[in-house]
C-alpha positions in Angstrom: 87.4 103.7 104.5 89.3 100.8 103.0 90.8 97.6 104.6 94.4 98.2 105.5 96.8 95.6 104.1 94.2 94.4 101.6 94.9 94.4 97.8 93.0 96.7 95.4 93.3 96.8 91.6 92.9 100.2 90.0 92.3 99.7 86.1 92.9 102.5 83.6 96.1 104.3 84.7 97.4 106.7 81.9 99.4 109.3 83.7 99.7 111.2 86.9 96.7 113.4 85.8 94.5 110.3 85.4 91.6 109.9 88.0 92.9 106.2 88.3 96.2 107.8 89.7 94.4 109.9 92.3 92.2 106.9 93.3 95.1 104.6 93.7 97.2 107.1 95.6 94.4 107.7 98.1 93.9 103.9 98.7 97.8 103.7 99.3 97.6 106.6 101.7 94.8 104.8 103.8 97.0 101.6 104.0 95.8 99.6 100.9 98.0 97.7 98.6 97.5 99.0 95.0 98.0 97.4 91.7 97.5 99.6 88.7 96.7 98.4 85.2 98.1 100.1 82.0 96.8 99.0 78.6 100.2 98.0 77.1 103.9 98.9 76.9 103.3 101.4 74.3 100.8 103.4 76.6 103.3 103.2 79.4 106.1 104.7 77.4 103.9 107.4 75.6 101.9 108.5 78.8 103.2 107.3 82.2 106.9 107.4 81.4 106.7 111.0 80.4 104.1 112.0 82.9 104.7 115.4 84.4 104.4 115.6 88.2 105.5 112.0 88.7 109.2 111.7 89.5 111.2 108.6 88.5 111.3 107.8 92.2 107.5 108.0 92.6 107.0 106.0 89.3 109.4 103.2 90.6 107.1 102.7 93.6 104.1 102.1 91.3 103.1 98.4 91.1 101.3 97.8 87.7 100.4 95.1 85.3 99.7 95.3 81.5 96.0 94.6 80.7 94.1 95.1 77.4 90.6 95.2 78.7 89.3 93.9 75.3 91.1 90.7 75.7 89.5 88.1 78.1 92.7 86.1 78.3 94.7 89.2 79.7 91.9 90.1 82.1 91.8 86.5 83.4 95.7 86.3 83.7 95.7 89.5 85.6 93.4 88.3 88.4 94.8 84.9 88.4 98.2 86.6 89.0 97.2 89.3 91.6 94.4 87.7 93.6 93.1 87.7 96.2 91.8 91.2 96.0 89.2 93.2 98.2 88.2 95.7 95.5 88.6 96.8 91.8 88.1 100.1 90.3 87.2 100.2 86.6 88.3 103.6 85.3 88.2 102.9 81.6 86.3 104.3 78.8 87.0 105.2 75.0 85.2 106.7 72.1 86.9 107.5 68.8 86.7 111.4 69.0 86.6 111.6 65.1 83.6 109.4 64.6 81.7 108.9 68.0 82.0 112.4 69.3 81.6 115.8 67.8 79.0 118.1 66.1 77.1 115.1 64.5 75.6 112.3 66.3 74.9 110.0 63.4 77.9 108.1 62.1 78.5 105.2 59.7 81.5 104.1 61.9 79.5 101.1 63.5 82.7 99.3 64.3 83.8 102.3 66.3 80.7 102.4 68.2 81.0 98.7 69.1 84.6 99.1 70.1 83.4 101.9 72.3 80.7 99.9 73.9 83.1 97.0 74.6 85.7 99.0 76.2 83.4 101.5 78.1 80.7 99.2 79.2 81.0 95.3 78.4 84.6 95.3 80.0 83.1 95.9 83.4 81.4 92.5 83.1 84.6 90.9 81.9 86.4 92.3 85.0 83.6 91.0 87.2 83.7 87.6 85.7 87.5 87.1 86.5 87.7 89.3 89.7 84.9 87.9 91.8 86.6 84.4 92.0 89.6 86.0 93.7 87.4 87.8 96.2 86.8 85.0 98.7 85.8 87.2 101.5 83.6 89.3 99.2 84.5 92.8 98.1 83.6 95.8 95.7 83.5 96.8 92.1 83.3 100.5 91.4 83.2 102.1 87.9 83.3 105.6 86.8 80.3 107.3 85.0 79.1 110.6 83.9 75.8 112.3 84.0 73.3 110.3 82.0 70.3 112.2 82.9 71.0 114.9 80.4 72.3 114.9 76.8 75.3 117.1 76.0 76.4 118.2 72.7 79.5 116.6 71.3 79.4 113.8 73.9 77.2 111.8 71.6 77.9 108.0 71.8 79.8 108.2 75.0 76.7 109.3 76.7 75.1 106.2 75.4 77.8 104.1 76.6 77.7 105.6 80.2 74.0 105.0 80.3 74.5 101.3 79.4 77.3 101.1 81.9 75.0 102.1 84.7 72.6 99.7 83.6 75.3 97.0 83.8 76.3 98.1 87.3 72.7 97.3 88.4 72.7 93.9 86.6 76.2 92.9 88.2 75.0 94.1 91.6 72.0 91.7 91.4 74.1 88.9 90.0 77.1 89.1 92.5 75.3 89.8 95.7 75.3 86.0 96.5 79.1 86.3 96.2 79.2 89.0 98.7 80.5 91.5 96.0 79.0 95.0 95.7 78.9 96.8 92.3 78.5 100.6 92.3 79.4 103.6 90.1 80.5 107.2 90.8 79.1 109.7 88.4 81.7 112.6 88.4 81.5 116.1 87.2 83.9 117.0 84.3 87.5 116.5 85.3 90.6 117.6 83.4 92.6 114.5 82.4 94.3 113.3 79.2 91.2 111.5 78.1 88.8 114.5 78.7 91.1 116.8 76.6 90.0 114.6 73.6 86.4 115.5 74.1 85.2 118.2 71.7 83.7 121.1 73.6 85.0 120.1 77.0 85.8 123.8 77.8 82.1 124.6 77.2 81.1 121.7 79.5 83.2 123.1 82.3 81.7 126.5 81.7 78.2 125.2 82.2 79.3 123.3 85.4 80.6 126.8 86.7 77.4 128.3 85.9 75.1 125.7 87.4 76.9 124.0 90.4 75.8 125.2 93.7 79.2 124.0 95.1 82.1 125.4 93.3 83.5 122.7 91.0 87.2 122.6 90.1 88.0 120.3 87.3 91.5 119.6 88.6 91.3 119.8 92.4 88.0 117.9 92.7 89.6 114.7 91.3 90.2 114.1 95.2 86.5 114.4 96.0 85.6 111.9 93.3 88.4 109.6 94.6 87.2 109.9 98.2 83.8 108.7 97.1 85.2 105.7 95.1 87.3 104.8 98.2 84.1 104.9 100.3 82.3 102.5 98.0 85.3 100.2 98.0 85.4 99.8 101.9 83.4 98.2 104.7 81.5 101.5 105.5 79.5 101.0 102.4 78.6 97.4 103.1 75.1 97.5 102.2 75.2 99.8 99.1 75.1 98.0 95.7 73.7 98.7 92.3 73.8 102.4 92.9 75.3 105.5 91.2 76.8 108.0 93.6 76.9 111.5 92.0 79.8 113.7 92.9 79.3 116.8 90.8 79.0 119.8 93.0 75.2 119.5 92.7 75.2 120.6 88.9 72.9 117.7 88.0 70.1 118.9 90.3 70.2 122.7 89.4 67.7 123.9 86.9 69.4 126.6 84.8 72.2 128.8 85.9 72.8 130.0 89.5 71.6 133.5 90.2 74.1 136.0 91.7 72.6 135.7 95.2 73.0 131.9 95.1 76.7 131.9 94.5 79.1 131.5 97.4 80.8 134.9 96.5 77.6 136.5 95.4 
């Protein structure tokens, strides 16, 4: 799946419930060397240090660096310090829930939209710019997306950012093919994390998934299924896959309407 002994950078760690943590843990279980990134010391104290389900001993084993994705100099310093690397996971997104999410799509908070676009989309290009030079043998970039084929209430500008992110994945795949670097995304079903808890109407979203997903979808347990897909795209078994969005959502994205009783596994 991944190359044992090679180094991988997993960006966007918040706490033990983060998808980034599950991805990094899976890479380590398969023999990879993992460096996590945390935005800053404040985030570490507020979220990681107080993370339930992560003992002091387990936390001490984590190797991490601080990196604010909006500051080019910090991203450059990160990869100058940790290279060479075989793969990078971009598990980073943000939208101010008070202005960019909620009942009303329109907002006067243009600066918030710009910040959301920078963090959720443009930052992947920044990562590619500085990570590719420390991938002398080629490698992989994998980002995290969410269904861009449908428009969901409350998700508003984050839906726009994810669509832009997927377009950027394709652009980076074309640009960095000559470097032997693949760029893909995994579009995951809704997952329970600290970040998703800030999305208005997240409970309704999970209800819809339960009603429409041909394969049962668990917003906590299925973090592992998403992590497995990310790890696949990081490794040599996906050597000719680039510019793609791999959907891991239990099939909800292809279902028209709610499942009928006879279609359910327990029906």
